C-alpha positions as CSV (number, residue, x, y, z in Angstrom):
1,M,87.0,123.1,88.7
2,F,89.2,120.1,88.1
3,F,89.3,117.1,90.2
4,A,91.4,114.8,87.6
5,S,94.1,114.2,89.5
6,D,96.3,116.0,92.4
7,N,99.0,115.7,89.8
8,A,97.6,118.6,88.1
9,G,97.4,121.1,90.6
10,P,100.1,123.9,90.8
11,A,102.8,123.6,92.9
12,H,103.0,125.3,96.2
13,P,104.0,128.8,96.5
14,Q,106.7,128.0,99.5
15,V,107.9,124.9,97.2
16,M,108.4,127.6,94.4
17,Q,109.9,129.7,96.6
18,A,112.5,127.3,97.7
19,L,113.2,126.4,94.2
20,L,114.1,130.2,93.6
21,D,115.9,130.5,96.9
22,V,118.5,127.8,95.5
23,N,119.3,128.8,92.3
24,Q,122.1,131.4,93.3
25,G,125.3,130.4,92.6
26,Y,126.8,127.4,92.5
27,A,126.3,123.8,94.6
28,N,128.1,120.6,93.9
29,P,125.9,117.6,92.0
30,Y,124.4,114.6,92.2
31,G,123.0,115.0,95.5
32,V,126.4,115.7,97.6
33,E,125.3,119.3,97.9
34,P,124.7,120.4,101.6
35,L,121.1,121.0,101.1
36,M,120.6,117.2,100.8
37,D,122.2,116.3,104.2
38,V,120.0,118.6,105.8
39,V,116.8,116.5,103.8
40,R,118.5,113.6,104.8
41,D,118.3,114.3,108.5
42,Q,115.0,116.1,108.3
43,V,113.7,112.5,107.1
44,R,115.9,110.5,109.4
45,D,114.4,113.0,112.2
46,L,110.7,112.9,110.7
47,F,110.6,108.9,110.6
48,E,112.8,108.3,114.1
49,A,115.3,106.7,112.0
50,P,118.4,108.1,112.5
51,E,120.7,105.1,110.2
52,A,118.1,105.3,107.4
53,A,119.0,105.5,103.6
54,V,117.5,108.7,101.6
55,Y,117.5,109.1,98.2
56,L,115.4,111.4,95.4
57,V,114.3,110.6,92.2
58,A,111.9,112.9,90.3
59,T,108.7,110.4,89.7
60,G,106.9,108.4,91.4
61,T,107.4,105.7,88.8
62,A,111.3,105.8,89.1
63,A,110.6,105.5,93.1
64,N,108.9,102.5,92.9
65,C,110.7,100.8,90.2
66,L,114.5,101.6,91.5
67,A,113.2,100.5,95.2
68,L,111.9,97.5,94.0
69,A,114.8,96.5,91.9
70,T,117.1,96.8,94.9
71,L,114.9,94.4,96.6
72,T,114.0,91.7,93.9
73,Q,116.1,89.3,91.8
74,P,115.3,88.5,88.3
75,W,113.9,85.3,89.0
76,D,111.6,86.6,91.8
77,T,108.0,88.2,91.9
78,V,106.6,90.9,93.7
79,F,103.4,90.6,95.3
80,C,100.8,93.5,94.7
81,T,96.9,93.8,94.5
82,R,95.8,93.7,90.6
83,F,95.0,97.7,90.9
84,A,98.7,98.6,92.3
85,H,100.0,101.9,90.3
86,I,103.0,99.3,89.7
87,H,100.6,97.0,87.6
88,E,98.1,99.3,86.3
89,D,100.2,102.5,85.6
90,E,103.9,102.0,85.1
91,C,104.1,100.3,81.5
92,N,105.8,97.3,83.1
93,G,108.4,99.9,84.4
94,P,109.0,97.6,87.6
95,E,109.7,94.3,85.4
96,F,111.9,96.5,82.6
97,Y,114.0,97.6,86.3
98,M,114.0,94.5,88.0
99,S,115.3,93.1,84.8
100,G,112.4,90.7,84.2
101,A,111.3,89.6,87.2
102,K,107.3,89.5,86.8
103,L,104.1,90.1,89.3
104,T,101.8,88.6,91.0
105,L,98.6,89.7,91.6
106,V,96.7,89.3,94.7
107,G,93.4,89.2,95.4
108,Q,90.5,91.2,93.5
109,D,90.5,94.2,95.3
110,D,92.8,97.4,95.9
111,K,93.3,96.1,99.4
112,M,94.9,92.6,100.0
113,S,94.4,91.0,103.1
114,A,96.5,88.6,104.7
115,A,94.4,85.7,104.2
116,E,94.8,86.7,99.7
117,L,98.6,87.3,100.6
118,R,99.5,84.1,102.4
119,A,97.6,81.8,99.6
120,A,99.2,84.2,97.2
121,I,103.2,83.6,98.6
122,D,102.0,79.9,99.6
123,Y,101.2,79.0,95.7
124,E,104.7,80.5,94.5
125,E,108.3,78.9,94.9
126,T,106.3,75.4,94.2
127,R,107.7,74.2,91.3
128,G,111.7,74.6,92.1
129,V,114.1,76.1,89.4
130,H,110.8,76.4,87.0
131,G,108.7,78.8,88.6
132,P,109.4,82.3,89.9
133,Q,110.7,82.5,93.4
134,R,109.0,84.6,96.4
135,G,110.2,88.1,96.2
136,P,109.0,91.6,97.8
137,V,105.3,92.7,98.7
138,S,104.6,96.0,97.6
139,I,101.4,97.8,99.5
140,T,99.9,101.1,98.2
141,Q,99.1,103.4,100.8
142,V,96.7,105.2,100.0
143,T,95.2,102.6,97.6
144,E,94.4,103.4,93.7
145,R,90.8,103.7,95.4
146,G,90.9,106.0,97.8
147,R,91.0,103.8,100.5
148,V,93.8,103.5,103.5
149,Y,95.5,100.1,105.1
150,T,94.4,100.6,109.2
151,L,97.8,100.0,111.2
152,D,96.4,96.3,112.1
153,E,96.1,95.6,108.6
154,L,99.8,96.4,107.6
155,R,100.8,94.7,110.5
156,A,99.1,91.7,109.3
157,L,100.8,92.2,106.1
158,T,104.4,93.2,107.1
159,E,104.2,90.1,109.8
160,L,103.2,87.9,107.5
161,A,106.0,88.8,104.8
162,H,108.5,88.8,107.1
163,G,107.6,85.2,108.2
164,Y,108.8,84.1,104.6
165,N,111.8,86.2,105.4
166,L,109.9,88.9,102.2
167,P,110.6,92.3,102.4
168,V,108.3,94.9,102.2
169,H,107.9,98.0,100.0
170,M,105.2,100.8,100.4
171,D,104.1,102.8,97.3
172,G,103.6,105.9,99.1
173,A,102.5,108.2,96.6
174,R,99.6,109.8,98.5
175,F,101.7,109.0,102.0
176,A,100.9,112.2,103.7
177,N,97.2,112.0,102.7
178,A,97.3,108.3,104.4
179,L,98.8,109.6,107.6
180,V,96.1,112.4,108.0
181,T,93.8,109.9,107.9
182,L,94.9,107.5,110.3
183,G,96.4,110.6,112.8
184,C,99.7,108.3,113.7
185,T,103.4,108.9,112.6
186,P,105.7,108.3,110.0
187,A,107.4,105.5,111.9
188,E,104.4,103.9,113.1
189,M,102.8,103.6,109.5
190,T,106.5,102.3,108.5
191,W,109.4,100.6,109.9
192,K,107.9,100.5,113.3
193,L,105.1,97.9,111.6
194,G,107.7,96.1,109.3
195,V,107.8,97.9,106.0
196,D,111.5,97.6,104.8
197,A,111.2,100.2,101.8
198,L,109.2,103.5,101.0
199,S,108.1,105.3,98.2
200,F,107.5,108.6,99.8
201,G,105.5,110.9,97.5
202,G,106.2,114.7,97.3
203,T,104.9,115.5,93.8
204,K,100.9,114.9,94.6
205,N,101.5,117.1,97.8
206,G,102.7,120.3,96.5
207,A,106.0,119.8,94.5
208,P,106.6,120.0,90.9
209,G,108.4,116.6,90.9
210,V,110.2,115.1,94.0
211,E,110.0,111.9,95.6
212,A,112.0,110.3,98.3
213,V,113.2,106.7,98.7
214,I,113.8,105.5,102.2
215,F,115.5,102.2,103.1
216,F,114.9,101.6,106.6
217,N,117.9,99.1,106.8
218,P,120.8,100.9,104.7
219,E,122.1,97.8,103.7
220,K,121.0,98.0,100.2
221,A,122.0,101.5,100.3
222,W,124.7,100.9,97.5
223,E,122.8,98.9,95.6
224,F,120.2,101.4,94.9
225,E,123.0,104.4,94.2
226,L,124.3,102.2,91.7
227,R,120.4,101.7,90.2
228,R,119.8,105.1,90.6
229,K,122.7,106.1,88.1
230,R,122.4,103.0,86.0
231,G,118.6,104.0,85.3
232,A,119.6,107.6,84.4
233,H,117.6,109.2,87.6
234,L,120.6,110.7,89.1
235,F,120.2,114.6,88.5
236,S,123.3,116.6,88.0
237,K,121.5,119.9,89.1
238,H,120.3,117.6,92.2
239,R,119.9,120.7,94.5
240,Y,116.8,121.4,92.7
241,M,115.0,118.2,94.0
242,A,116.8,118.6,97.5
243,A,115.1,122.2,97.5
244,Q,111.6,121.2,97.1
245,M,111.7,118.1,99.5
246,N,113.5,120.8,102.3
247,A,110.2,122.8,101.7
248,L,107.8,120.5,102.0
249,L,109.4,119.1,105.2
250,T,109.8,122.7,106.7
251,D,107.2,123.5,109.5
252,D,105.3,120.3,108.4
253,L,104.2,122.0,105.4
254,W,103.6,118.2,103.5
255,L,101.2,117.8,106.4
256,S,99.5,120.7,106.3
257,S,99.2,120.5,102.4
258,A,97.5,116.3,103.1
259,R,95.1,117.7,105.9
260,R,93.9,120.5,103.5
261,A,93.4,118.0,100.5
262,N,91.7,115.3,102.9
263,A,89.6,118.4,104.1
264,N,88.7,119.4,100.3
265,M,87.6,116.0,99.7
266,A,85.6,115.8,102.8
267,R,83.4,119.0,102.0
268,L,83.1,117.2,98.5
269,V,81.8,114.7,99.9
270,A,79.4,115.7,102.6
271,G,78.0,117.8,99.4
272,L,77.7,115.4,96.9
273,K,75.7,112.6,99.9
274,T,73.0,115.7,99.3
275,V,72.7,115.0,95.5
276,P,70.0,112.4,94.3
277,G,71.5,109.3,92.5
278,M,74.7,109.4,94.0
279,E,76.7,106.6,94.7
280,F,79.7,106.0,96.7
281,H,81.4,102.9,95.4
282,F,84.1,102.9,98.4
283,E,83.5,105.2,101.8
284,P,86.5,107.9,100.8
285,Q,89.5,108.2,103.3
286,A,91.3,110.5,101.7
287,N,91.5,112.6,99.3
288,I,89.9,110.5,96.6
289,I,86.3,109.2,95.8
290,F,85.1,106.4,93.3
291,G,81.2,106.5,92.7
292,A,78.7,107.2,90.5
293,L,76.2,110.0,89.3
294,P,73.2,110.3,86.9
295,R,73.9,110.9,83.3
296,A,72.0,114.3,83.7
297,A,74.7,115.4,86.4
298,H,77.7,114.7,84.1
299,Q,76.0,116.7,81.3
300,R,75.5,119.5,83.5
301,L,79.1,119.4,85.0
302,H,80.8,118.6,81.8
303,A,78.9,121.8,79.8
304,A,79.9,124.0,83.1
305,G,83.8,122.8,82.1
306,A,84.5,120.6,85.4
307,V,87.3,118.2,84.6
308,Y,87.1,114.7,86.2
309,Y,88.1,111.0,84.9
310,L,84.5,110.1,83.3
311,L,85.5,106.0,84.1
312,E,82.9,104.3,81.8
313,G,79.7,105.4,79.2
314,G,79.5,108.9,77.5
315,L,77.5,111.6,77.9
316,D,74.6,110.7,75.4
317,G,72.0,108.7,76.3
318,D,69.5,108.2,79.4
319,P,69.9,110.6,81.6
320,D,69.1,108.6,84.6
321,E,71.7,106.0,83.8
322,A,74.4,106.1,86.8
323,L,78.0,106.7,85.4
324,P,81.0,106.0,87.3
325,M,83.8,108.4,87.7
326,R,86.3,109.2,89.8
327,L,87.2,112.6,91.7
328,V,90.5,113.6,93.5
329,C,91.2,117.0,95.4
330,D,94.5,118.5,96.0
331,W,95.8,120.9,98.5
332,S,94.7,123.9,96.1
333,I,91.2,123.8,95.1
334,S,88.9,126.0,96.6
335,D,85.7,125.6,98.8
336,D,83.9,127.9,96.5
337,L,85.2,125.4,93.4
338,I,83.6,122.5,95.5
339,D,80.2,124.2,95.8
340,Q,79.9,125.2,92.4
341,F,80.7,121.5,91.9
342,V,78.0,120.2,93.9
343,A,75.6,122.5,92.8
344,L,75.8,121.4,89.3
345,A,75.8,117.9,90.3
346,R,72.5,118.4,92.5
347,G,71.0,120.3,89.2
């Protein structure tokens, strides 16, 4: 019963088979292998963006950091929420790759509103040479609290950013999960409403380790290539990353994996709603739950070997005290394990 992270599950067998299939003979290195041409065309077709520049890296942190560095001057600030992965979970990597550009935190929650973003933008670039200049807006979809921006919410943010001539980056580590939730097309959730650059996640969605960086306007392409090489993220045996992305995009495996992860979460949510004392901090919209259970339920779950994040408090103490937790479903968790988790929580 592993609900700690969708990073922890197995890679999809079709992706692993693709790695075995590509492990034959010789291929040009550094992203000029023929398979990367296939992947580039797959991504362009998927996003209805024939001119898009498409690159692969091995980690989401590299995708975010290098994409933002390409969009940002060292004297700029990037606007993001206080819960954004680039703020909470990347060890100041963006600031490092952006040569010291800072982050400005917008709002108090995992989703920023247009009003909050406007206030943050208006506050910056008011001190001339002495203060940070306005830089990109970075939006996380799905957010780090498991919520999904609607298309209207995204459009309000991108139109506002572009009104200030600021580019928009989307951290799409769980892009597929959000797309399944909204039922829209990749283009409708990105460039058609104003996203300029996308970190397109693969690792959380069934790959051992691959993320795409997509620039819908290719004018930044060469700079990104230089930054990727200089930042030590240009793989020599690049075909193994291309094979992963190719497998995910073939026959919509990336979407079926996300549908399964979201369906697993829906089953878990339905079960937990029958558990006495269960609280949901946010209505789950994709494959993540933030909520709380009584300590007694956590004790039963941990005793049975369940693995998930207990966010505050320990297992010793008042059995009725509600302790917050995070639960994440990936594509691979079985119905039986979900039902077993719910039964243990119920007691």
